[in-house]
N, C-alpha and C positions, 0 to 999 in steps of 0.2 A: 738300567732297566733290569728288573729281577728276572731270573730264569723261571720257566714253568715248573721245574723240579722243586725249586724253593717255595713255590706258592701252591703246591698241590692241595686241594681241598674239594669237598663236595657240597654243593648247594642243592637241597631238595625242595622244589617248589610243589606244594600240595594245595589242593582246593577242589571244589566241586568241578565236574566236567563243565567246560565252557566258562570257567571263572576268569580266564585270562592268563593261565599259566604259560602257554606257548608264546604269547605276545611278550610277557615279562622275560621269558627265557631268551628270546631273540634280542631283546633290549639289553639284558645282562651280558650276553655273549658279546654284543657290540661294545658295551662299556668296558669290559675286560680287554677286548681286542685293542681298544684305544690306549690301554695301558701296557700293551705289548704282551698280554697273556692270552694264549689260545686255549680256550676251554672246550672240551668235548661236551656236546649236548646229547643226553640220553632221553629221547622223547618216547614215552611209553608205547604209543601206537607203532612207531617205527621199530622198536625193539620187539614188540609182539610179532610184527610182520616178518622181520628178518631172522630173529633168533628163536622165538618161542611161538610159532604160528598155531600150535595146538593148545596153547594155554587157554583155559576156560575162564569164565567170569563168575563161577561159583566160588564158594569160600575156599575150597582146596586149591582150585586153579589160580585164584588170586594170591593165595599164600605162596605157592610155588613161583609164580611170576615175579612177585615183589622180592622174594629171596634171590632170584636170578638177577634182577635189576640191581639190588644192593651189592651182590657179588661183583657184577661188572663195574659198578662205581668204585668199589673198594679196590679192585684190581688196577683200575686206571690211576686212582689216587696213589696207591703204593708204588706205581711206576712213574710218578711225577707228573701226571696229567690232571689238571683241574677239571672238574666235572660239574655240569648243571643237569640235574635230574628233573624232568618235566613229567610228573606222574601223580595222579590223584591219590593213590595209596590210601584208600578210604578208612582203613583201620590204623589206629595209633601203633599197634604192635608191629606193623610193617615198617613204619618209620623209626620206631624205637630200636628195632633189630638193625636197621641200617646205621643208626646213630652209634650203636654199640660196636659195630663192625668197622666203621670207617673213621679213621683218624681225621681230625679237622673237618667236622660235619656241621653244617648250618642249615636249619630248617626255616623255611619261609612259608607262611600261610598266605595264599592269595584268596582273600576273603571276598565273597560276592554273594548277594542274595539269590536264593534259589530261583525266584521269579525272573531275575535278570538272566541267569544262566539258561533257563528254559526258553526265554525269548530269543536268545542268541542261537543256541543249539546248532552250531555249524556242521556237526557230524550226524545230526538227527537222532542222537541218543535218547533225548527226552521224548521225542515224538514216537520212536519205536517202543519206548517203555510204556507210554500211554496206550499204544495200539496192542500191547501185549506181545510184541515180537522181540523185545529185549528184556531179559531178566536181570535182576540185581543191579539196577541203575543207582549209583551212589546219590544219596539225598532224596530218593524216591522209594524204590523197592529194596534198597540196601542202605544201611546206615553210613553216614559220613561222620567220622570222629575228628573234629578240628584239633589241631595241636593245643596242648595245655600251656606250653611255654616256648613258643617259637622265638628264634633270635630276631626275626623281622616279620612284620605284617604289611601286606600290600592290599590296598582297596582295589579289587579287580573291576569295580564299576566306575570309580572316579579318578584313580591315580593315573597320571601320565606315565606310560611305560618307561621312558627314559629317566624320569625322576625316581620311579620305583627302583630301577636298576642302580641308580646312584645311592639310594638308601640301603640297598643290599650290600653294595661295595663298602659303605660306611660300617655296616655290621661286620663284614669280613675284616675290616681294619681294626675294629673294636676287639674282636676275638684274637687279633694278632695273626690272622691267616694271610693278610696282605699288609705291606708297609703303607704307612700313610702317604697320600699323594703330597709331594712337596708344595703344590699349589693350593692345598687345602688350608683355609683360614683357621681351622680349628687346631692345627698343629701348634704345639706349645712354642711360644715366642714369636708367632706370626701375628701381624696386625689383623684385627677383626674386620 
């Protein structure tokens, strides 16, 4: 079984609010745990609540918040802790800055139609945006810039979360961030 220190990496799950990022993060954490890898999950709402409670949702506030989130992920990776970041990070610059700072970085786009996200709306973000009580809602009153070249794409509307997690693990293997699972039929020399 590999040690966490040998497999430290960051997976950044990005997508519109309510696209399924948290569900995929939980499934990925479980999949990695099944391989003996304990990953820290940095969920943006929890980080805002515990570490950056005064971070605003305007452009400057988001810039500061995502810089803090990238710093936390980098610090954990450099100390041998694999990290799953569950955060919209609506601007590419936020994620590009994280990619530049974090060795062994994997970006995953949790793609989901805006209409589906609005229908889900578990935190009432879109409802509050429509009522005018929430400003800068990504995909509505603030832009969401999808990744141009993510290492993996998940369909937040249709994909089974466990299957999506396995696809992300396969991307980690492909990048060399994780050793191939010996039971994987795609390993050279294994029967198909």
